[in-house]
C-alpha positions as CSV (number, residue, x, y, z in Angstrom):
1,M,-9.0,-1.6,5.7
2,E,-7.7,1.9,6.7
3,V,-4.2,2.6,8.1
4,E,-2.7,5.9,9.0
5,L,1.1,6.2,9.4
6,Q,3.0,9.4,10.1
7,R,6.7,9.8,11.0
8,T,9.7,11.8,10.1
9,L,11.9,10.1,7.6
10,S,15.7,9.9,7.0
11,L,16.9,10.6,3.5
12,E,17.2,6.9,2.8
13,E,13.7,6.2,4.2
14,E,12.3,9.1,2.1
15,R,13.9,7.6,-1.1
16,D,12.5,4.1,-0.2
17,C,9.0,5.5,0.4
18,K,9.1,7.4,-2.9
19,T,9.9,4.1,-4.6
20,L,7.1,2.3,-2.6
21,L,4.6,5.0,-3.6
22,S,5.7,4.8,-7.2
23,L,5.1,1.0,-7.2
24,C,1.7,1.5,-5.6
25,N,0.9,4.0,-8.4
26,L,1.7,1.4,-11.0
27,E,-0.2,-1.3,-9.2
28,E,-3.3,0.7,-8.3
29,E,-3.2,3.2,-11.2
30,H,-3.6,6.0,-8.6
31,P,-1.6,9.2,-8.5
32,Y,-0.3,9.2,-4.9
33,D,2.1,12.1,-4.4
34,T,5.7,11.0,-4.3
35,D,7.1,14.5,-3.7
36,L,7.6,14.3,0.1
37,D,8.5,17.7,1.4
38,Y,6.8,17.2,4.7
39,D,6.6,14.4,7.3
40,F,5.6,11.2,5.5
41,F,1.8,10.8,5.6
42,Y,0.1,8.1,3.6
43,L,-3.5,6.8,3.9
44,I,-4.3,3.3,2.6
45,R,-8.0,2.8,2.0
46,N,-9.2,-0.5,0.5
47,E,-12.8,0.1,-0.6
48,G,-12.9,-2.3,-3.5
49,E,-12.3,-6.0,-4.0
50,K,-8.7,-5.4,-5.1
51,E,-6.1,-5.4,-2.2
52,T,-3.7,-2.5,-1.9
53,G,-0.4,-2.8,-3.7
54,I,1.5,-2.8,-0.4
55,A,2.3,-6.3,0.7
56,E,1.3,-7.1,4.3
57,G,4.9,-7.7,5.4
58,I,6.0,-4.3,4.0
59,L,3.1,-2.6,5.7
60,A,4.0,-4.3,9.0
61,L,7.6,-3.1,8.6
62,L,6.5,0.5,7.9
63,M,4.2,0.5,10.9
64,G,7.1,-0.7,13.1
């Protein structure tokens, strides 16, 4: 699975995305950058058996 999402975030959305990325880092043990000083850009790539730490409902919400 590969998804690309890019949009400009409000301050509240930026905070929420930092939280989401931190949770993904804990779940996947991957150092995704949570310092967002640019438009939010996040690539989800599922190359192994383990699913991404982002729940399908949350991903659908992020994608609009």
